[in-house]
C-alpha positions, 0 to 999 in steps of 0.5 A, spaced: 500 500 500 505 504 501 508 504 494 502 505 491 501 511 495 508 514 494 507 513 486 501 517 486 504 522 490 510 522 485 505 523 480 502 529 483 508 532 484 511 531 477 504 533 474 504 540 478 511 541 476 509 540 469 504 545 470 508 550 473 513 550 468 508 551 462 505 557 466 512 560 467 513 559 460 507 561 457 504 566 463 498 562 464 494 562 470 498 568 474 499 566 481 495 560 481 501 556 478 505 558 484 500 556 489 500 549 485 508 549 485 508 550 493 503 544 494 507 540 489 513 541 494 509 540 500 507 533 497 514 532 495 517 533 502 512 529 506 513 523 501 521 524 502 520 524 510 515 518 510 519 514 506 525 515 510 521 513 517 518 507 513 525 505 512 527 506 519 522 501 522 523 496 517 
């Protein structure tokens, strides 16, 4: 179950990062795209910290 959740989180991070790049290049959506980038970074950090915690307990 953990690997499925981790894969979904990584997919969300990648998608949000791509949207951020598109917004940066084509000036689409203004500040909204930067909010998406912050959300992607938060998800990335959460995923990294929970992955490290699960490896230590195994």
